[in-house]
N, C-alpha and C positions, 0 to 999 in steps of 0.2 A: 810748669811741668819740667822736671829735671831730665838731664840727658839719659840717666839710667832708666827712667820710666819710659822715655821715648823708645829706647833700644828694646826694652822689655815688650812693649806693644808691638813693635815690628817683628820680633821673634815669635810672639804668640800668633800673629797673623800668618807668618811663614809656616809655623807649625800646623795650624788648622788647614791651610791650603794644601800642604804637601802630604799630610798624614791621613786625610779623610777622603781621598778619591774613592769612587765606586769601582770595585773590582768586578769584572764581568768577562765572559767569553761568548763568542758568537755560537749559536746552536750548531751542533754537529751530532753524529751518531756514534762516535768512538766512546771509549770507556769513561773517561772523566766528563766530557760534555754530556754524556747520557745521564749520569747521576745528578749532574747539575740541573738538567732538564726535569728530572723526576722530582727533586725537592722543590723546584719552582712550580711544577704542575700540581704537586700535593698542596701547596699553600693556597691554591684557589679552589680546593675541594674539601669535603668532610672526611679527611683521612685521619685515622686514629694511630698515632705513633706508639710503638711498642706492641701493637696488634696488627694493624694493616701493613705498616712499614717498620722494619728494623734496620737501622743503618747508623753510621757514625754521626749523622746530623739529626736534628730534632724538628719540631714544628716551625721553628724560625730558621731552618737551614737555608732558605732562600736568601737570607741576609748575608750569608758567607760569600756567595757569588750570585747576584741577582740577574734575571733576564729582563724583567719588566719593572719591578718595584724599586727603581733607583733612588727616588726621593726619600722613601722610607729608610733605606739603608744609609743614605748620606746624612740624614738627620740623626740617626742613631750613632753614627760615627762622630758627629759633633758632640753629642751627649757624652760619649766616652772621652773625647778630648778634654772636656771641661774638668774631668777628674785631675788632670795633670797641671792645670793652670796655677794652683797654689805654689808649685815648685819652680815657676819661671821667675827667678829673682836674679837680677844682674848685679854682680859685684866684681868689677875689674875685667880685663881682657880675657883672663883664663876662664872665667865662668861663661863668657860668651862663646869661647871655643868649644867648651864641653856641651853647652846648650845646642850648638850647631851640630855636633856629632850625635847628640841625643835625637834631634829632629831627623837627621839622616837615617839613623838606625830604625826609628819608629816608622818613617815613610817606607823604608825597604821591607819591613815586616808587615806593614798594614796596621792600622790602629787597633783592630780587634785582637790580632795575635800579640801585639806589643803589650797591651794592657794585661794579658794573661801572664806575661813573664815578669812584670814588676808589681802586680797587684798585691802579692804578699808583703813586699817591702813598703808599699804605700799604706796598707792597713796597719802595719806595725808602727810606722812613723806617726800616723794619725793617733793611734792608741797611746803612744808615748806622750804625745802633747796634749791629750784630752784632759788630763788632770789639771793642768795649768790654764788651758784655754778651752772653754766649752764649745767654741765654734767647730772644733775638730770632731765633735760628736755629729754635727750636721754633715761635715765632710764624709764621715764614715757611713752615715745613713744614705747619702747620695751615692757613694761608691757602690754600696750593696744593691740599691735599687737599679742602678744602671748596668751593673755587671752580671746580675743573675740571669738576664736573657741570654747571655753567652752560653749558658748550659744547654739551652734549647736551640742554639745555633750549631755548636759542635759539642757533643757530649763530653769529649775528653777535657773540656775546660773545667769540668766539675772538680778535678783534683786540686788545682791551685786556687780556684775561687772558694771552695769549702775550707781549704787549709788557711786561707787568708783570714776568714772570719773567726775560725777557731783560735788562731794565734792572737788575734785582736782581743778576743774575750779572755784569754789567759792573762793578758796584760791588764785589762780592765778589772778583772777580778782581783788581781794582786794589788792594784792601786786603790780601788774603792769598793770592792765586793760587788761589782755590777757585771751582769752578763746580758747583752742585748743583740750583739752582732749575729751570732749563730741562730737564735730564735727568729730574728727578723729575716735572715737568709732563708730559713726553712719555710716560714709563713709566706713570704713573697714568692718563693719558688712554687709553692702549692697554689697560691692565688693566681699567679700568672699562667700556670698550666690550665686552670679553669677559664681564665679570660681568653686564652687562645682557642677555646672551644673543645678542649680535650677532656674526656670523661675522667673524673677524679680517680676512679678505680683502676685506670690504666697507668697512673703515675708510677706505682711500684713495678709494673710490667715494663714500662719504658726504661727504668733504671736497671732491672735485672737483665733485660735483653741487650741493652747498650753495654753493660759490663761484660757480657759474653763476647761482644765484638772486641772490646778492649783487651780482654784476656787472650783472645785468639790472635790478635794482631802481631804480638811479639814474635811468635814462631812463624806465622804465615807470611809475613811481609819481610822477613829477613832475606836479603838478596844474596844468593850464593854464586851468581854467575858474573857479577860485576867486580872488577878489581877493587879490593878493599882500600879505602883512602888512608893508608897507614900514616903518612906524613900529616894529614889533617888531624888524625886521632892524637898524635903526639903534641901538635900545636894546641889543640883544644884542651887537652889535659893540662898543659903548661899554663894556659890562660885561666882555666878554672882554679888551678893551684895558686896562681898569682892573685886571683880575686879573693880566695880564702885567706891568703897571707895578709893582704893589705886590709881586709876586714878585721882580722884579729889584731894586726899591728897598729892600725890607726883608728878604726871606727870604735873599738872598745874603749879608747881613751875619752870618747865623748859621752860614755854611759857610766853611771855611778853604781849600778847594781849588777851582780853576776847573772841573775835570771834574765835581765834585759839583754845582756851580751849574748847569752845562749839563744834567745828568741830572735834577735836580729840576725845572728848567724844562720839559724834555721830558715828565716824568711828569705835569705839569699841563696842558701844551698838548695832549697826546694825548686825554684825555677831553673837554676843551673842544671840540676839533675834531669828535669823534664826536657830541657833543651838538648842535653847530651843524648838522652834516649831517642829523642826525635831525630837527631842527626845521624846516629850510628846503628839504629835497628834497621832502618831502610836508608841506605846511604846513596841513593840516586835521586834524580829529579830535583836537585837543589836542597835536599834535606840537610846536608852538612852546612851549606851556606846559611840556612835559617838558624842553625846552631850558632854560627859566628855572629849573625845579626843579634841574636838573643844575648849572647855574652857581652857584646859591645853595648847593647842597650842597658843591661844591668849595671855595667861598670860606669857608663856615663850618667845613669840616673843616680847612682850613689855619689858620683862626683858633683852633681848639681844640688845635692841635698845634704847628706851627712858630711862630705869632705869639702864642701865649698870653701870655707875659710882656711882649712888646713892646706888644701891644694894651692890656693892663691898665695899663701905664705911660702910654700915649698917651691913653687914655680918661679917666684921672684928671686930666689937665691941665684948666686952667680953661676952661669953656665947650665943651670938646670933646664932652662928653656930649650937649649940646643940638644941636650941629652934626651930630654923627653920627646922632642921633635924627631930626632934620629930613630929612636925606638919605635915611635908611632909610624914613621915612614916605612921602616923594615916590615912591620906587621901588616900594614896596608898593602904593600907590594906583594907580599906572599899570598894574602887572601884574594886580592884582585887578579893577580896574574898567574895563579896556579892553573893548570891545564883545563880543568873542568869548571872554572869559576863562573857563577851566574851573578855574582855581586857586581862585577863591572857592567854587565848588561842591565842590571837593575838600576844602577846609578844613571846610565846613559838613557834609559827609557823612562826615567821618572817624569820628565816633562811631558812626554808622549802620553803616559798614563793619566796625568792630570788633564790633558787636553781631551782625552777620550771620556773621562768622567764628566767634564763640562758638557760635551756633546750628548752624553747619555741623559744627564739631568735636564737638558733643554729639549729632549725628544728627537734630537738630530740623528740618533743611532737607530731609530725605529725602522727606517727604510732598510738598513743593512741587516737588522735582525729579521725582518720580514723576508728578505731575499735569501738569507741563510736558511731559514725554516723551509722556504719554498724549494730550495735546492736539495733538501734531504727528505722531502715528502714522498718517499718512494712508494708508499703503500696507499696513497690517497684513493678513496673510493672502494677499497678492497674490504672484504669480510662482512659487509652488510650490517654494520654496527654491532656485530658479535664481539665478545670480549677477546682480547689479545694480550699475550705476554711474549717476552723475548728472552731467549737463553743464548749466551750468558750475559751480554751487556750492551746490546745495541738499541736500547729503548729510546734514544734520542730521535731516531727515525720514526718510531711508532707515534710519539707525542707530536712531532712535526706534521705527521700525516692526519692528525685529528682522529685517530682511531679510538675505540672504546678500550682504553688501556686498563688491564687488570693485573697489577703487579703481585708477585709472590712476596711474602714478608721480607726476606733478605733479598733486596731488589736486584743485586748483582751477584752472580754465582761465586765469584772468587772470594766474596766476603763471608760466605757460610763457613767460617773457620772451625767451628766446634760441632760435636754431635747434636747438641740442642738446637743450634741454628740450622743445621742441615735437616733436622727433624721438622722444624717449622715449615720449611719449604716443601718437604716431602708430604707432610700432612695436608698442606694447601691443595695439592693435586687430588687428594681424596675427598675434599670438601665440596659442598655445593657451589662455592665461589671459585672453583677451579676454572681457568680460562677455557673458552670454547676453542680457541686457536692458539697455537704456539709457533713462533718463528724460532727455529732451532739451528744452532751452529755449534761446532766443537772448536773452541779456541782456548788458549792458555795465556797466562802471564808469568813472568819470571822463570820461564821454562819449567813450570810445574807439569807433572803428569796430567795431560788434558782431561782424563776421566775423573780427576778429583773434583771437577766443577759440578757441584750439586749431584754427585753420583747416586745418593739414595733415591733421588727423584727419578732416575732413569727407569727403574722397574715399573713405576706408575705410568711413565710415558709409554713403555712397551705394552702395558696392560690396557691403557685407556685411550691411546691416540693412534691414529693411522697417518702415514705419510701420504699426502694427497698431491703435493707439488714440490718441485725443487727449482730454485731460481737464484740468480746472482745479481743482486741490486746494490750491495754494499762492498763489492770487491772480493767477496768470498761466497762460497756455496751456502745457501740457506735452505732449510727444509720447512715446508708448511705442514704442521701437524694439526689434524682435526680430531676433536673429541668424538668418540664413538657413542652409539646409543648404549644406555646402561645395561641392557640385556645382552650386549655383545662384549662386555668387558672380559678380558682374560684374567686368569688367577695365577700368574707366575709369581713365585716366591723364591727367596734365597734358601737353598738347601746346603747345610754344612757338610763338607767333604772330609775335612781333617783339621786337627788343631795341634799345635806343638810350639815349643820354644826353639828359637834359632839364634845363632850368633851373628853379629855384624861382620861384614866383609867375607861372608861365606856363601857359596853358591847354593841356592835353594831350588830344588826341582819342582816344576809345576805339574800338578796331576795330569796324567795323560787321558786320552779318550773322553775329554770333556769339551763340548763345543764352546762353552763360555766358562771362564774361571774368574771369580771375584775374590778379593782378599780384604781382610781387615787386620790391622796391627795395633798392638798396644805398646807404644814406644815411650818409655818413661826416662826422664832425667833424674839423676840422683840428687841428693841434697846440695852438693857442690854445684852441679849443673843448674839447679833451680836458682841458687844464689847468683851465679854468674849471669844467668838469663835475666834476672831482675835488675842487677846493677849495670849490665852491658847489653849483651845479646846472646841468644842460644846458638847451639850448633845447627848447621844446615845438613839435612838428610837427603842423600842422593840414592835413587834406585837405578841400578844398572840392569838393563833387560837384554838377554841373549835370545835372538829370534831364530826361528826355524830356517831362515835364509842365511844364517851365519853372521848376520849383522848384529852389532851391539850398539844400543842407544842408551842415553842417560837423561834422566829428568830429576827434578826436585820433588820431594813429597813433604807434606806438612803433617806432623804427628796427630793433631786434632782432627784432620780431614781424612785420615786413614783408619780412624777408630770405627767408622761405618764402612760397609762393603764397597769396594772400588773395583771396577772392571780392570783386570790385569791382562787377560788373554781372551780373544785376539787383541793386538795392539790397535786401539782406536786413537789416532793422533790428529785427525781432522774430520771434517763433515763427510767427505767422500768415504772414508773408512767406516764411519758410523753407519752410513747408508748400506754398505756391504754387511756390516754386523747385523743391522736390522733385518736384512733379507737373507741372513744365514749363508752368505756366500763365503767362499774360501779366501781368507785374508791372513796376514802374517800372525802366527801364533808365537807365544813366548815359551821357550824351552826351560829356561831357568833365569834366576835373577838374584841380586844381592843388594843389601842395604848398607850404605856407607855413611857414617857420621863425619862431618867435616867442620872445622873451625877456622876458616881462612881469614886471617887478619894481617898477614905479612905477604902472602902470595895469593894468586887467583885460584890455584888448584890444590890448596892445602898440602903442600909438598914438604914443608919444613918439619923437622923433628918436634919442634915446640908445638906447632899447630896440630900434629897428629896426637901428641901427648895430651893436649887440652881436650881434643875431641873424645879421646878414650876415657879420660877421668870424669867427664861431664855426664856420661851416660852409663846405664847398667850394661853389663856384658851381653845380656840376652834380651830378646823381646818376644812377646807372644804373637803368633800369627795364625789366622784361620783361613782356610780355603772354602769357597762356596761355589755352587753352580746354580743355574736357574732350573726350577722344576714346578710341576703343578700338583 
C-alpha cells in the first residue's frame, strides 16, 4: 500500500466521521422546534403531503432534523458521502490541503446541504467521463438514486437536483445520443413517493403547493429590520466573480469543446446562484455564512477535481505558496472574525456535534429527549382526546403533550405566504376536519403586521369558535377556542366599503364609523422589480399606522399576504388586544396609514438616495386597495 493510498484512506475516514453527524435539536415549543416536531410526528402517521400538510419539507422531512430516527438518517448520510469517494485522490501536499478544506466546508454545511451545492458539478463530470469509461454510468445512476430522496426532505432541493440530471443528459445526448438521467430521476421520484405511502394522485399537488411556498418565500422572508450585511455582499460577489474567472481562465483549458465549456460553467453558476439567494434574501440566522460555506465548498471541490494537476503545478512555483497562504489567511480572518460570524462557532463546536451524534446513535440522548418533552407537556390530559391545533406556531407543546393534534395544511401561519396557501388554511376551518379546539395567540416574526398571520381564517374563527378560557403556559397569553354547535354558527362575511388606487408614501384615511376595518392590497412590482427580485431580493414594504392616540407604529407587510383581507383597525398587535377585539371593546383604532417601499442594502433605514431610487423604480407608482368591514 503506497503512502498516497494510506493518506487517502485516512482522509476518507475523516470525511465520513466529520460530515455525517446526525443533526438534531431537543424538543421545544418555539417556532423552529415546533415544525421539527411536526415533521417528525408526521413521519409516524398516515399524513398525506400536499394535502394534509403543505410545508417546505416533504414526507422525509424528519431526515433533515430527526428526533428519534437517528440511525436511519445516519445511514442515509453515509450513502450520500459515498458519492464523493471517487474524487478523493491524493497527489502532493497541495491536494491534501484542498481535500482538508473540502472536508471542513462539507462538515460545516452538513452532508445533505453540501451535496446539493456540488451535485450539478458531480453529474457534469460523470457525464464528461462516461463516454470513455462506462463505470461512470454506474456512478451517475447511484448519484440519482441516492439524491432523489432529498426532494422529499426539503422541496427546494428540487432545483439543483433536477438541473443536474438535465445537464447530464444534454452531455450524454451530445456524446452518444443517449438520455437516461432525467427519465430515471422522474421514475425513481414517482416510485419513491409511492414507497413512502403517499397516494400517487397527491404528487402533483405536493409539487404545486410546495412551489407556492417557494414563490412566496422571496418576498415574505426578506428581512427589512436587520442591518443589511453590505460588506458581506461585496465579499461574496468578489468571491463569485473570482470563481467564474478561474473557471473560464483555467477549467476551459481542460475541455476541448465549446458546449462542454458552457455546460461546466452552468453547472458551477447554478449552485453559486442558489447559495447567493439563500444568503441574501434572508440575511440572518447564519444564512450569509451558509453562502460562504457553499462558495468555499464549490471552489475546493473544483480544486480536487478539475484543477488538481494545474493547482499542484501552480502552487509549486516560487513564492506562490506564500502568496496563496496570505490571501487565504486574509479571507478566513474576514469570514471568521466579522461581528456576526457563526463560522467560528461552527468550527469550534464541530467536535461537540460529532459527540452528540454518537450519543444519539447509541440511544444515550433518549433520556434528555424524554425530559425535554416532559418539560413542555403543558397541556397533558386536557381536551379529552378532542382534536387540537395551535395558531400561529406553538405546536411543539401540543405534540409533547400527546394531544390529538389536527394541523391545518400550512402548519405554521407565517408560511401562508400567498392567497392560495391562505385559502387552504381558511377552507380547512370550514371542513369537517376542522379542529374541535384551537390554542390561539397573536404573534409575529420579522416585525410583520401581526394580523397578517392567517388573517382569512380569522373570520371563520369568529363565526365558528368561542373563547372558553385564557391561560399563560408558554410565556404569553393563549386563548382556548372551542368549536360551536353547527346550528350556532354565525354568518359574518367581508363587506366591501370602498376601492381605489393610492400612491406610496401618501397618508390614506381609514373609513370612519366602522367598528372593524379590513384591507386588501394589490402591490405589484414592475418588470425591473421582478428581475431584481429574481436575481437578488425584492423591496421591503412598510406600513406606517397613525393611531387615534397620536402614536405612530410601523410594521412590515408582505404583498402576497395582503392580497386577502387583513384586519387593519383596531390595531391588534398581541393576544390581549385580540381579546378586546373579540369582545368589541374599545381599543386603539387607526386614523390613517401609508405604505412605503424600501430597498435597504447600504443602511438599516433606507436613507440613502440610491436606496430610495431603487425602491421607487422597482415598483409601480400606485397600488389598488380595498376596504372591508364585517357584516351579516
